C-alpha positions in Angstrom: 98.2 47.0 107.5 100.1 50.2 107.0 101.1 51.4 103.6 104.8 52.1 103.2 105.8 54.7 100.7 109.4 54.5 99.5 111.6 57.5 100.2 112.3 57.9 96.5 108.7 58.9 95.9 109.1 61.8 98.4 112.4 62.8 96.8 110.8 62.9 93.3 107.9 65.1 94.7 110.4 67.5 96.3 112.4 67.7 93.1 109.3 68.6 91.1 108.1 71.2 93.6 111.6 72.7 93.9 111.7 73.2 90.2 108.4 74.9 90.1 109.7 77.5 92.6 113.2 77.9 91.3 112.6 77.5 87.5 109.1 77.2 86.1 106.7 79.4 88.1 109.0 81.3 90.5 109.5 85.0 90.1 112.1 87.3 91.7 110.6 89.6 94.4 112.1 91.9 97.0 111.6 91.7 100.7 111.7 95.2 102.2 112.9 95.7 105.7 112.3 99.1 107.5 115.0 100.0 109.9 114.8 103.0 112.2 118.1 104.9 112.6 118.7 107.4 115.3 121.0 110.3 114.8 122.0 112.9 117.4 122.0 116.4 116.1 123.2 119.6 117.9 120.5 121.9 116.6 119.0 124.7 118.7 116.0 124.9 116.3 113.1 123.8 118.4 110.3 125.1 116.2 108.2 122.4 114.7 108.3 122.1 110.9 104.7 120.9 110.8 102.1 123.5 111.5 99.7 121.2 113.2 98.6 120.4 116.7 99.9 116.8 116.5 102.8 116.3 114.1 103.0 112.6 114.9 99.8 112.0 112.9 101.5 113.1 109.7 103.3 110.4 107.8 106.9 111.4 107.7 110.1 109.3 107.5 111.9 111.7 109.7 110.8 112.4 113.3 112.5 114.9 115.7 112.7 114.1 119.3 114.7 116.7 121.2 118.2 116.6 119.8 117.6 113.2 118.1 116.4 112.6 114.6 114.8 109.2 113.8 114.8 108.1 110.2 113.3 105.1 108.5 115.6 103.4 106.0 114.5 100.7 103.7 116.7 97.7 103.1 115.8 95.4 100.2 116.7 91.7 99.6 115.8 89.5 96.6 113.9 86.3 97.1 112.4 83.8 94.7 108.7 83.0 95.3 105.8 81.2 93.6 103.1 83.8 93.5 99.4 83.2 93.0 97.5 86.4 92.0 94.0 84.8 91.6 92.2 83.3 94.6 90.9 80.5 92.4 94.4 79.1 92.1 95.3 79.4 95.8 96.3 76.3 97.7 93.5 75.6 100.1 94.4 76.3 103.7 91.1 75.9 105.5 87.5 76.9 105.3 86.5 80.5 105.9 89.6 82.3 104.8 88.4 85.8 103.8 90.9 88.2 102.2 90.6 91.4 100.1 90.4 91.1 96.3 93.9 92.4 95.9 95.5 89.7 98.1 98.1 87.2 96.8 99.4 83.9 98.1 103.1 83.0 98.0 104.9 79.7 98.4 108.6 79.6 99.3 111.3 77.4 100.8 111.6 76.8 104.5 115.1 78.3 104.3 113.5 81.7 103.6 111.0 81.6 106.5 113.1 83.8 108.8 113.6 86.4 106.2 109.9 86.5 105.3 109.0 86.8 109.0 111.3 89.8 109.5 110.2 91.6 106.3 107.8 94.6 106.6 106.8 94.6 102.9 107.0 92.5 99.8 107.6 94.1 96.3 106.3 91.5 93.8 107.9 90.8 90.4 111.2 92.7 89.9 111.0 92.5 86.1 108.0 94.8 85.9 109.0 97.0 88.8 110.0 99.9 86.6 106.4 100.0 85.1 104.4 99.3 88.2 105.4 98.3 91.7 103.1 96.0 93.6 103.8 96.3 97.4 102.2 94.0 99.9 102.0 93.5 103.7 101.8 90.1 105.4 98.3 89.0 106.3 98.8 86.5 109.1 101.7 84.2 109.7 103.2 81.8 107.2 102.1 78.1 107.5 103.9 74.9 106.6 102.6 73.1 103.5 103.4 70.2 101.1 104.1 66.6 102.0 105.4 66.2 105.5 104.9 69.9 106.2 108.5 70.9 106.7 110.1 72.0 103.4 107.7 74.6 102.0 105.7 77.5 103.5 102.8 79.5 102.2 101.8 83.1 103.2 99.0 85.5 102.3 99.8 89.1 101.5 97.5 92.0 101.1 98.0 95.2 99.1 99.8 97.9 101.1 
């Protein structure tokens, strides 16, 4: 005999979890997108600025290719996430998940999944950003979580 759970139970669960993300435990973070912009420059200067055999090995936000300059520009967007800093409090995903000590776990709404997937970096906790910026890179793909597995997603991030 199957057990039938009323829809009101699920709705109450969603209300509680929504409030933990939006009000109680959620913190404002920034998703950082890196866009490459190409500019054409009429410059006859063809001497390299870097005095090295391979200038591509040096980290530089500006690259010259012939008469084109390619720049990396950061775009930032605010998002509200529930962040778990300590691995003891992480929501269990499966056995054998090994991450660095500086990794975090975030939980967010399914509406934000596309934005998280496109982001290159995550800057955690906007309120303390002027004192210390914590920048992270996605460690794997986000996964669905919660009851019915369609409303919330979790993601691991490691320190960049």
